[in-house]
C-alpha positions in Angstrom: 27.2 -40.8 -21.1 27.1 -43.1 -18.4 24.8 -42.6 -15.6 25.7 -42.7 -12.0 24.6 -46.0 -10.6 23.1 -46.4 -6.6 26.6 -47.3 -5.2 27.9 -43.9 -7.0 25.5 -42.0 -4.7 26.0 -43.9 -1.7 30.0 -43.4 -2.1 29.0 -39.9 -2.5 26.8 -39.9 0.7 29.6 -41.5 2.8 31.9 -38.9 1.3 29.7 -35.9 2.6 29.4 -37.1 6.4 33.2 -38.5 6.7 35.1 -36.1 4.2 37.1 -39.0 3.1 36.3 -42.9 1.9 38.8 -45.6 1.4 38.7 -48.2 -1.2 39.2 -51.0 1.3 36.3 -49.7 3.3 34.1 -49.5 0.3 34.6 -52.6 -0.8 33.7 -54.6 2.5 30.6 -52.3 2.6 29.7 -52.9 -0.8 31.1 -56.6 -1.2 33.0 -55.4 -4.5 36.3 -55.7 -5.9 39.2 -53.2 -5.4 39.4 -52.8 -9.2 35.4 -52.0 -9.1 35.8 -49.2 -6.3 38.8 -47.5 -8.2 36.4 -47.8 -11.4 33.8 -46.0 -9.4 36.0 -43.4 -7.9 37.9 -42.2 -11.3 34.2 -42.3 -12.6 33.2 -39.6 -9.8 36.6 -37.6 -10.0 36.2 -37.2 -13.7 32.7 -35.7 -13.1 34.2 -33.4 -10.5 32.3 -34.9 -7.8 35.2 -35.8 -5.6 39.2 -35.7 -5.4 41.3 -39.2 -5.9 43.6 -39.8 -3.4 46.1 -42.7 -2.6 44.4 -45.5 -1.1 40.7 -43.6 -1.2 39.2 -40.2 -2.3 38.3 -36.8 -0.4 35.7 -34.3 -0.7 37.9 -31.5 -1.5 41.2 -31.2 -3.1 44.0 -32.4 -0.2 46.7 -30.2 -1.9 47.3 -26.6 -1.3 48.8 -24.4 -4.2 50.9 -21.4 -4.1 49.2 -18.4 -4.8 50.6 -14.4 -4.9 50.0 -12.7 -1.5 47.5 -10.4 -3.4 45.4 -13.1 -4.2 45.5 -14.6 -0.6 44.5 -11.5 0.7 40.8 -11.8 -0.7 40.2 -15.6 0.5 38.4 -15.6 3.6 39.0 -12.0 4.8 36.6 -11.7 7.5 37.6 -15.2 9.0 41.1 -13.9 9.0 40.5 -10.8 10.8 38.1 -12.7 13.4 41.3 -15.1 13.9 43.6 -12.4 14.3 41.5 -10.6 17.3 41.7 -14.0 19.4 45.3 -14.6 18.9 46.0 -11.1 20.9 45.4 -12.8 23.7 48.6 -14.9 23.6 50.3 -11.9 23.1 52.1 -10.2 26.6 53.7 -7.4 27.2 58.0 -7.1 26.9 57.6 -10.5 24.9 60.1 -11.4 21.7 57.8 -12.6 19.0 58.5 -14.2 15.8 56.0 -13.2 12.8 56.2 -15.6 9.7 54.8 -14.4 6.7 51.3 -15.3 5.6 48.0 -12.9 5.0 46.4 -13.9 8.2 49.8 -12.7 10.0 49.4 -9.2 8.3 46.0 -9.0 10.0 47.8 -10.1 13.3 50.2 -7.3 12.8 47.5 -4.6 12.7 46.0 -5.8 15.7 49.3 -5.4 17.5 49.2 -1.4 16.6 48.3 0.0 19.9 50.0 -3.0 22.1 52.4 -2.7 25.1 56.5 -2.8 24.0 57.4 -6.0 21.9 60.2 -7.0 20.1 59.4 -8.8 16.8 61.6 -10.4 14.5 59.7 -11.2 11.0 60.3 -12.5 7.6 57.4 -10.3 6.1 57.9 -7.3 4.4 54.1 -6.7 5.0 54.2 -7.3 8.8 57.5 -5.2 9.3 55.2 -2.5 7.6 52.2 -2.8 9.6 54.4 -2.7 12.6 56.0 0.4 11.9 53.1 2.2 12.4 53.5 1.5 16.4 56.4 3.3 18.0 56.3 1.0 21.2 57.3 -2.4 18.9 60.8 -3.1 18.2 61.1 -5.0 14.7 64.2 -6.8 13.3 63.6 -7.7 9.4 65.1 -10.6 8.4 67.4 -10.3 5.6 68.0 -12.2 2.3 66.6 -13.7 -0.8 62.8 -12.1 -1.4 60.2 -14.6 -2.5 58.3 -12.3 -4.1 54.6 -14.4 -4.2 54.4 -14.0 -0.7 56.8 -10.9 -0.2 58.7 -12.6 2.7 62.5 -13.1 2.9 63.9 -16.9 2.6 67.2 -18.6 2.2 70.7 -19.0 3.7 71.3 -15.5 4.6 67.8 -15.2 6.6 68.3 -18.4 8.5 72.1 -17.9 9.8 70.4 -14.5 11.3 67.6 -16.2 12.6 69.9 -19.0 14.4 71.3 -15.6 16.7 68.1 -15.1 18.3 65.7 -17.0 20.9 62.1 -15.9 21.5 58.7 -16.6 23.4 56.6 -17.6 20.8 56.6 -17.6 16.8 53.3 -17.2 15.0 52.7 -19.0 12.2 50.4 -19.1 9.2 50.3 -22.4 6.8 49.0 -23.5 3.9 47.8 -27.3 5.0 47.5 -28.8 8.1 46.8 -32.6 7.8 46.5 -35.6 10.6 49.3 -37.7 8.7 51.5 -34.9 7.1 51.5 -32.3 9.5 51.7 -29.0 8.6 53.1 -27.4 5.5 53.2 -24.9 3.2 53.1 -24.5 -0.3 57.1 -23.2 -0.8 60.1 -25.5 0.0 62.3 -22.8 1.0 59.4 -21.4 3.2 58.9 -24.2 5.2 62.8 -24.9 5.8 62.4 -21.5 7.3 59.6 -21.9 9.3 61.2 -25.1 10.9 64.1 -23.1 12.0 61.5 -20.5 13.5 60.0 -23.3 15.6 63.6 -24.3 16.6 64.1 -20.3 17.8 61.0 -20.3 19.8 59.6 -21.3 23.2 56.0 -21.8 21.8 54.4 -22.2 18.4 51.2 -20.9 17.8 49.6 -21.2 14.2 46.9 -19.1 12.7 44.8 -20.8 9.9 41.3 -20.6 9.2 39.3 -24.1 9.1 40.0 -24.5 4.9 43.2 -25.1 5.7 42.5 -28.5 7.5 42.6 -32.0 5.6 45.6 -30.2 3.3 48.9 -30.6 2.3 51.3 -28.2 0.8 54.3 -29.3 -0.7 57.0 -28.5 1.7 56.5 -29.8 5.3 57.4 -27.7 8.3 56.6 -30.2 11.2 54.4 -32.7 12.6 51.6 -31.6 14.5 52.6 -32.6 18.1 55.2 -29.6 17.7 52.0 -27.4 17.8 50.9 -25.6 20.9 47.9 -23.6 20.1 45.9 -23.4 16.5 44.1 -20.4 16.5 41.0 -20.9 14.0 37.3 -19.8 12.9 34.4 -21.2 14.7 33.3 -23.4 11.1 35.8 -25.9 12.5 34.1 -29.4 12.7 34.0 -31.1 15.9 35.7 -34.3 14.7 38.9 -32.1 13.5 38.9 -29.9 16.8 39.3 -33.5 18.6 41.9 -35.0 16.1 44.0 -31.7 16.9 43.2 -31.7 20.6 44.3 -35.6 20.7 47.7 -34.4 19.1 47.7 -31.9 22.4 47.0 -29.1 20.4 44.9 -26.4 22.1 42.4 -25.0 19.7 41.2 -21.8 20.0 38.0 -20.5 18.1 37.8 -17.1 16.7 34.2 -15.6 17.6 31.2 -15.6 14.7 32.7 -13.2 11.8 
């Protein structure tokens, strides 16, 4: 079996520090051709040491894939609870809110259990059931086609209903946040509905743990300039936090979990 070269180890060290390396920068650094660098990256990817992307390589898989809601509930639950607790600080009495789908939104709905009067419009069946425990919350459940994987409503019927409302704040869960691609989800129909939710809201609050950063889902929701707040966990890197703030996003870090 072919062994790793000193250049391979150096590339991996660069990747560990930066999270991403480009073919062109590696060519300049090691004074070799793009063909040589691409062979190096393919060699390292075959051994599971990095992930090839267009023009370079990343430390982790940059694409988010659709998972069943039951599976998602077991991913980073402590971080999601902490994020939900921090997001409650953005809610005010007598507001009208939109809560999209996603397991972080499930935890957020639970934190509203003792909250003062609110009107909440939601596409998530789980969120609606959680909110039913609070008699002070008026719930409007979007109707339409049920996307079973996420237990949420999508499609033209839900979109036509949504267009009849205007709300203070949208609380949105996403599968990916990427500086170039923007925020995205793994289902195109949900991405379309999320875009319309943004149009119907004065402010957009994204609830996402740091594992969603530098990742892309299949369906783009919107560019990062359209986010007002990102509520995330304290594991977000200083570099990612600064990059997001450069887009005008106010980053709120939850307490340690």
